N, C-alpha and C positions, 0 to 999 in steps of 0.2 A: 811465646807460645803460643798461651791462649790467642791472642789478637791472629796469630796466625791461622789458628782454626778457624776463627771468625769469620776471615772471609774466605777460605776455602768451603766453609761448608752453605756458604749462601747463592753458588752459581746455579742459574737453575738448570737442571738436567744433569746436572755434572756427581756429585754428592746426593740431591734428590729424587734421583732413579726409583720406583718402586722395585723392580731385577736390585737395586744394590743395597737395597735395606734388609736390616735381619728381621725374618718373621714374626719377632713377637713387637716390630713397629706400627704393623696394623692389627685393624680389629679383625680381622679375618685374612686369612689365606686368598681367599676370592678375591677380598677388597686389595689386595696387592696387585693381584693380576690387573684387576682389571683399573686400576691408575696408570699400569704402563700404555694401555693404550691409551689412555685419556691424551688427549690434545691439553697441552699447559698454555691457555686460555687465558689472558688476561683479564680483573677484574676492572669494577667499575670504583674501584676505597666507597666510598658510604655513597655516592650519587643516586644509583637505585633506592637503595632504601628511604634515603631522605624526599626525596620526589614521591615515594607513595604515600610515605609518612604526610607530607605534606598537603597529598589528596584525600587524605583521613581513612586509607584504606585498614584495615586488619592483618596485622603485622605479627609474626611470633619471631621473640629473640629468643638466643638459645648459650647458653652461657656453659663453658667448656674449661678449666681449671682445678685447680688448687686450692688448698685453704683460703687462699685471700677471697675468692671469688666464693668459694664452700658459703662460707661468714662468721666463719671459726674465728671468736675473740667475738664477732661483734652482737646487736641485739637482732635478731631475725624482725623482720617489717618494719624496723627503723632505721640502722646504719650500715645492713652490710649488703655488702658488692651488687648483688641485683637486684635488691629492692632503692639504690641509689641508682643506679642505670634507671629503674620505673620511673622512678619520679620525676629524673630528670628529663625523660624523654616527654611523657605524660604534660610536663609542663612546658615544652617548646611547641609539641603537635598535641596540643587539643584537642583537634577533632579525630583523629585518629583510635582505633584502639589496640592495643597491645597485649601479646599473651605470654610468659615468662617460664622457659623453662630451664633450670639448672644439674645441669651433666656433671658438674666439680665433685670432687674429694676428696679429702683433708687429707693427703701425703701420697698422694699420690704422683707418678711422673706420666708424662706424655705415652708413654708407651704402656704404663697399667690403663691408663684411661683406655686402650686400644685391647689388650688382652681381659679387662675385666668386663669389656661391653658398653663400655658408657662412647664410644666413639662411633659404635653402629649405632647405636639408639639416639645418639645425637644427631647423624645422616637420617635415619627413619624417621626424624621433626619436622621437614623439611621444611625450616626455616626462612623467614627471609631476612636475618641477623644473625652472624653467629658471633660471638666473643670469646675470644680465648686469653686466657690470662695464665701460666705455668711457664714454670720453669728452675722454681726456688730447689725441687726436689730430683730435678733433673742434676742439677748441680751438686748434692749428696748425697745420690742413691747410691754410693758402695759406705755408705753408715751399716755400721748394723743394726740400727732401727731400719733397714729400709732393704733386712734383706732377705723377706722372698718377694721385692719387686725386681720384673726384668729389665732387662739392662740396666746393668750394676756398674757403679763407676763413671765419674763426671767425662762421658762422649759427647762431645758437643756438636760432631758430626750426625751422629745415631739420634741426638736426640733434636736435633735441626730435620733429618728426617722423616721422622717422624710425626714430626707439625706439617712438615711439610708435603706428607703423604695425606694427614686430612685433609691440606688446603686443594689438593687435586681431587681427591673424592667430593668435595663442595660442587667446586667446579663444573662434575662429568654429574654426581646426582640429583643435583639442588641449583642448577645454573643460575636463575632469580636473584641467587642468596649473595649478601653481602656479608666482608669477613674484616674483623677487628680484630689488630693482635693488640694486646697490652702488656707492655717491657714489663718487669717484676721489678717491683719495692728495692729502693736501699736495702742491704743487709743489717739485721741487726743479731740475728742466730743465726744458725743453720746453712749459713755459707758464707763469703766473702764479695766483700764489694768490688773485687779484680776477677772475680770470675762471672759474678752474675754484670759487671760491665761487658764483657767479651759475648755471655750468654747474648744481653739487649740489643748488641750490637749485630749479630749472629740474623737474629728475628726484626732489625728494623730494614738487613739487606733480602729478608725473604720476605716480606712483604709489599716491597719494592716493586720485587722481581713479579712476584703476583697479582700485584694489581689490589692489596687489602690495606685498610686505615692500620697505620700504628700510632697508638700514643703512650706518651714517652714519660710513664709512669714512674719511674727512679729519677727522671731530669727534675718532675714537678715534684716531687713528695724533697730534691735538694733546696729546691727553690724556695718551698715556703721558707 
């Protein structure tokens, strides 16, 4: 059943229209309305960002996610998610300068990031690269610990609509930006591997539909 949902949830313009989504999937109702009128412009994966980095431009990178990207359990400035990204980009593109903004919050779902203003703030950053790493809390949002979060229960189509709404808004508001979507890591707590595999499959199809770069964190962990 989850596999069928994954297939259905990633048809662009099918489940992903702003009109079909829950109001809480969007940063604001106005952003949802704007997303409806936005053309589904396919992106360039990371080609624009890489070209500008090679040219030595000053670039802004914004992260949007949950505890993994927020750095929960990691040492800030050493081995947290955004520091590793910063170190990797600085090493590969020494001529460029990078500014990093992290809009991630531990425990949040994609819908919560919209409701509590993180998505609106991320769009206001007008970043050159957006990195999205989220999903584990969406899978388990029916648990008692998440009683205050919007979009309760594991509803894959709704979660994908929230991600898609963000992609569409980036394409409309920050057309020069590239987007990287990072698959969730294998589960140890909070979510089952079968649910995460279905979630990651849906993310992969959504990324392909909109020309976003997709990184398979799940596969990298399994192969390690």
